C-alpha positions as CSV (number, residue, x, y, z in Angstrom):
1,M,108.3,77.9,149.2
2,A,106.0,75.9,146.8
3,V,104.8,79.1,144.7
4,A,108.5,79.8,144.1
5,E,109.1,76.2,143.0
6,I,106.4,76.5,140.5
7,S,107.1,80.0,139.2
8,N,110.8,78.7,138.4
9,T,109.4,75.3,136.8
10,T,107.3,77.7,134.0
11,E,110.0,79.8,133.8
12,K,112.1,76.9,132.6
13,E,109.3,75.3,130.6
14,R,109.4,78.9,128.2
15,S,110.4,78.0,125.0
16,L,113.4,80.4,123.5
17,W,110.8,81.6,121.0
18,E,107.9,82.5,123.8
19,K,111.0,84.7,125.2
20,S,111.7,86.4,122.1
21,L,108.2,87.1,121.6
22,A,107.8,88.5,125.5
23,R,111.2,90.7,124.6
24,L,109.7,91.8,121.0
25,M,106.3,93.0,122.9
26,R,108.3,95.1,125.2
27,N,109.4,97.1,122.6
28,K,106.8,99.3,121.6
29,I,108.4,101.1,118.4
30,A,108.8,97.7,117.0
31,V,105.1,96.8,117.8
32,G,103.9,99.9,116.5
33,S,105.8,99.5,113.1
34,G,104.2,96.1,113.0
35,I,100.6,97.2,113.8
36,V,101.2,99.9,110.6
37,I,102.6,97.0,108.8
38,V,99.3,95.1,109.3
39,L,97.2,98.0,108.4
40,M,98.9,98.2,105.4
41,L,98.2,95.2,104.5
42,L,94.8,94.6,105.3
43,I,94.4,98.3,103.0
44,A,96.0,96.9,100.3
45,T,94.2,93.9,100.2
46,F,91.1,95.9,100.6
47,A,91.8,98.4,98.0
48,G,89.0,98.1,96.1
49,K,86.7,98.6,98.8
50,V,88.8,101.4,100.5
51,A,90.1,103.5,97.4
52,P,87.4,106.2,96.3
53,Y,88.5,105.6,92.8
54,H,89.8,103.0,90.4
55,Y,93.5,103.3,89.6
56,A,93.2,103.9,86.5
57,E,89.8,105.8,86.5
58,Q,90.5,109.2,84.8
59,D,88.6,112.7,84.4
60,L,90.6,115.1,82.1
61,L,88.8,118.0,83.1
62,A,90.3,117.3,86.5
63,N,93.9,117.2,85.7
64,N,96.5,118.0,88.2
65,A,93.3,119.1,90.5
66,I,94.0,119.8,94.1
67,P,91.6,120.6,97.0
68,E,92.4,124.3,98.5
69,W,93.4,123.1,102.0
70,M,96.6,122.0,100.2
71,L,97.6,125.0,98.9
72,F,100.2,125.5,101.6
73,L,102.3,122.8,99.9
74,L,102.3,124.4,96.2
75,P,104.8,127.8,95.8
76,E,103.7,131.4,96.1
77,G,101.1,132.3,93.4
78,A,100.0,128.7,93.0
79,E,96.4,130.1,93.3
80,N,96.5,131.6,90.0
81,Y,97.3,128.6,88.3
82,A,96.1,125.9,90.0
83,N,93.0,123.8,89.5
84,F,91.0,123.2,92.5
85,S,88.7,120.8,93.1
86,D,87.5,118.8,96.6
87,A,86.4,115.8,94.7
88,Y,90.0,114.6,95.2
89,L,91.2,114.2,99.0
90,L,94.8,114.1,98.1
91,S,94.5,115.8,94.3
92,A,94.9,114.3,91.2
93,D,97.6,113.9,88.4
94,H,97.8,114.7,84.8
95,L,95.9,112.8,83.7
96,G,93.1,113.2,86.2
97,R,93.5,109.9,88.2
98,D,93.1,110.4,91.8
99,I,96.3,110.1,93.7
100,L,95.0,108.8,97.2
101,S,93.6,105.7,94.9
102,R,96.6,105.3,93.4
103,T,98.8,105.3,96.9
104,I,96.6,102.8,98.5
105,Y,96.8,100.6,94.9
106,G,100.6,101.1,95.0
107,A,100.9,99.8,98.2
108,R,99.5,96.2,96.8
109,V,102.8,96.5,94.3
110,S,105.2,97.0,97.3
111,L,104.0,94.6,99.9
112,V,103.4,92.1,97.4
113,I,107.2,92.5,95.9
114,A,108.4,92.7,99.9
115,F,106.8,89.7,100.9
116,A,107.3,87.5,98.1
117,G,111.2,88.4,97.4
118,A,111.4,87.5,101.4
119,T,110.1,84.4,100.7
120,V,111.6,83.4,97.7
121,S,115.2,84.5,99.3
122,L,114.4,83.0,102.5
123,L,113.4,79.6,101.3
124,I,116.2,79.6,98.7
125,G,118.6,80.7,100.9
126,I,117.8,78.4,103.7
127,I,117.8,75.4,101.7
128,Y,121.2,75.8,100.1
129,G,122.8,77.8,102.8
130,M,122.0,74.4,105.3
131,I,123.1,71.7,102.4
132,S,126.3,73.5,101.9
133,G,127.0,74.2,105.8
134,Y,125.9,70.5,107.0
135,S,127.8,68.7,104.0
136,G,131.0,70.8,104.5
137,G,134.7,69.7,102.8
138,R,134.4,69.8,99.1
139,V,130.3,70.4,98.6
140,D,130.6,73.2,100.6
141,S,133.8,74.4,99.2
142,M,132.0,74.2,95.7
143,M,128.7,75.8,97.0
144,M,130.2,78.5,98.0
145,R,132.3,79.3,95.1
146,V,129.2,79.4,93.5
147,V,127.8,82.2,95.8
148,D,131.2,84.1,95.1
149,F,131.0,84.0,91.9
150,L,127.5,85.5,92.0
151,Y,128.1,88.0,94.3
152,A,130.6,89.4,91.5
153,F,127.9,90.7,90.0
154,P,126.9,94.3,90.4
155,F,123.2,93.4,91.6
156,L,121.2,96.5,90.4
157,I,122.8,96.2,86.5
158,V,121.8,92.7,86.5
159,V,118.6,93.3,87.4
160,I,118.0,96.1,85.1
161,L,119.5,93.5,82.2
162,L,117.2,90.9,83.3
163,Q,114.1,93.8,83.7
164,T,115.2,94.9,79.8
165,Y,115.4,91.7,78.4
166,F,112.0,90.7,79.9
167,K,110.5,93.6,78.8
168,A,112.0,93.3,75.5
169,I,110.3,89.2,75.3
170,A,107.3,90.8,76.5
171,R,107.0,93.3,74.0
172,R,108.1,91.0,70.8
173,G,105.6,88.2,71.8
174,G,106.5,84.9,73.3
175,G,104.7,83.1,70.5
176,E,102.8,79.9,71.5
177,G,103.5,77.4,74.4
178,F,105.1,78.0,77.4
179,G,106.6,81.3,76.8
180,S,103.3,83.0,75.6
181,A,101.8,81.6,79.1
182,I,104.5,83.2,80.9
183,I,103.9,86.5,79.2
184,N,100.3,86.7,79.8
185,L,100.6,85.8,83.1
186,N,103.1,88.8,83.6
187,N,100.7,91.2,81.8
188,D,97.6,89.8,84.4
189,L,99.8,90.4,86.8
190,G,100.7,94.2,85.8
191,G,104.3,93.2,85.4
192,M,104.9,92.0,88.7
193,L,106.2,88.5,87.4
194,F,109.1,89.4,86.1
195,L,110.0,91.4,88.9
196,F,109.8,88.4,91.1
197,I,112.2,86.8,88.9
198,A,114.4,89.4,88.5
199,I,114.8,90.0,92.1
200,G,114.2,86.4,93.2
201,L,117.3,85.4,91.2
202,I,119.5,87.6,93.3
203,N,118.5,88.0,96.8
204,W,118.8,84.3,97.9
205,I,123.0,84.5,98.3
206,G,123.3,86.7,101.3
207,M,120.4,84.3,103.0
208,A,122.5,81.3,102.2
209,R,125.8,82.7,103.4
210,I,124.1,83.4,106.9
211,A,122.5,80.1,107.2
212,R,125.7,78.6,106.1
213,G,127.3,80.0,109.5
214,Q,124.4,79.3,111.7
215,V,124.5,75.7,110.3
216,L,128.5,75.6,110.8
217,S,128.3,76.9,114.7
218,Y,125.3,74.6,115.2
219,K,126.5,71.0,113.6
220,Q,129.0,70.0,116.1
221,M,126.5,70.9,118.9
222,E,125.4,67.7,121.5
223,F,122.2,67.7,120.6
224,V,123.1,67.3,116.9
225,E,125.4,64.3,118.0
226,A,122.7,62.7,120.2
227,A,120.5,62.7,117.3
228,K,122.8,61.1,115.3
229,A,123.7,58.6,117.8
230,I,120.1,57.3,118.0
231,G,120.0,57.0,114.3
232,A,118.4,60.4,112.6
233,N,119.2,60.8,109.0
234,D,120.5,63.8,107.9
235,T,117.4,65.5,106.3
236,R,115.7,65.1,109.9
237,I,118.5,66.4,111.5
238,M,118.5,69.8,109.5
239,V,114.7,69.8,109.6
240,K,113.7,68.8,112.8
241,H,116.9,70.0,114.9
242,L,119.0,72.8,113.1
243,L,115.9,74.2,111.2
244,P,114.3,75.4,114.5
245,N,117.7,76.6,115.9
246,I,119.1,78.7,113.0
247,L,115.3,79.9,111.8
248,G,115.2,82.9,114.3
249,P,118.3,84.9,112.9
250,L,117.5,84.1,109.2
251,I,114.1,85.8,109.8
252,V,115.4,89.0,111.2
253,A,118.1,89.0,108.4
254,E,115.1,89.2,106.0
255,T,112.8,91.8,107.5
256,M,116.1,93.7,107.1
257,A,116.4,93.2,103.6
258,I,112.7,94.0,103.1
259,P,113.0,97.5,102.9
260,G,115.6,97.3,100.1
261,Y,113.3,95.1,98.1
262,I,110.6,97.8,98.2
263,F,113.2,100.5,96.9
264,T,114.6,98.2,94.1
265,E,111.0,97.9,93.0
266,A,110.4,101.5,93.6
267,F,113.6,102.4,91.4
268,L,112.9,99.8,88.6
269,S,109.5,101.8,88.0
270,F,111.1,104.9,88.4
271,I,113.3,104.4,85.0
272,G,110.2,102.8,83.2
273,L,111.2,98.5,84.2
274,G,108.7,97.9,86.8
275,V,104.9,97.4,87.0
276,N,103.1,97.7,83.3
277,A,101.5,100.9,83.1
278,P,98.6,101.8,84.3
279,T,99.1,99.8,86.9
280,P,100.0,102.0,89.8
281,S,103.5,101.7,92.0
282,W,104.7,104.6,94.1
283,G,108.0,104.4,91.9
284,I,106.1,105.2,89.0
285,M,104.0,108.2,90.7
286,I,107.1,109.6,91.7
287,S,109.0,109.9,88.4
288,E,105.4,111.1,86.8
289,G,105.4,113.8,89.6
290,V,108.7,114.3,89.5
291,Q,107.9,116.0,85.9
292,A,105.9,118.4,87.6
293,L,107.9,119.1,90.7
294,R,107.8,122.9,90.9
295,V,104.4,123.4,90.4
296,Y,102.5,120.5,91.6
297,P,105.4,119.2,94.6
298,N,102.0,117.4,96.2
299,Q,102.3,114.8,93.3
300,V,105.4,113.6,94.7
301,F,105.1,114.0,98.5
302,I,102.2,111.8,98.6
303,P,103.6,108.2,96.9
304,A,107.0,109.0,98.5
305,I,105.5,109.3,101.8
306,A,104.1,106.7,101.7
307,L,107.1,104.7,100.5
308,S,109.4,106.3,103.5
309,L,106.3,105.0,106.1
310,T,106.5,101.6,104.6
311,T,110.5,101.1,104.6
312,L,110.9,102.5,108.1
313,A,108.3,100.5,109.8
314,F,110.2,97.3,108.3
315,N,113.4,98.4,109.4
316,F,111.7,99.4,113.1
317,L,110.5,96.1,112.8
318,G,113.8,94.4,112.0
319,D,115.7,96.0,114.9
320,G,112.8,94.9,117.0
321,L,113.0,91.1,115.7
322,R,116.8,91.7,116.0
323,D,117.1,92.5,119.7
324,A,114.2,90.2,120.5
325,F,116.4,87.3,119.1
326,D,119.4,88.1,120.6
327,P,120.7,84.8,122.5
328,R,122.1,87.3,124.7
329,Q,119.4,89.1,126.2
330,I,118.4,86.3,128.7
331,D,115.9,88.5,130.7
332,V,112.4,88.5,129.8
């Protein structure tokens, strides 16, 4: 009897986050996807030590070089024109650069864009949505009309226009002062700063709506009324009481949105509006490989596989988080 009482007490003391984590750990696909993402983060972080070559290192005598074991990927008769070399594990591109090294360095771009976009979207969306939902009335109505107005603009076209504008400014030069400092910083980051700005300016609006809806569903509950009764101010109520309760669904929603950020960066790089050359990006590598697709399809397959595996990992992890944080899942 005493053992049962202790067990029940322990069960009651477990928080929602602990129960959600327990459910997540039972989802093997989600856990495996999380491990893949962590491994990719480690590889991208230590790319300089993992990659066999620097991403910009060239050997023009080894252009389109391919190891013999990859011959099966090439069309029939490729042995008559292929430049065979075992110096590159996954072949070289048309400029004699190691594709494996560029794929590893390209993971940096995709993952930085993914987490930077998610962070910006989450921070702005939570702040904007919580203020709107908690304020209610005319303030809520006005703030949501701004979101509706932004939704009226086609996202992809806006991002393309912003990137075109930023690229034009960078080519023209910003003169002196703040403009020049921003352009120099963007160049130091390989062109990723303007990508952060273009993607971050738009993607927060969906998160703001989700945060507002969550706040509206919680702000009339008893624990909020109790906090008001003991004299807690609005800021404390939002930060200490509402935010912990709404954060789970917001993290799940943002995780599900990360593949979209990665694909957006890859698409912009594919059409020449992404990172600056020679900084490698999977989108740039696919764009360059498409030009020789019929004779060297391996140059497209390798970055495409890396892009697909990354987005699948984030999708599976997002599905696992959604199931883990589902309030209807009451079992542990």
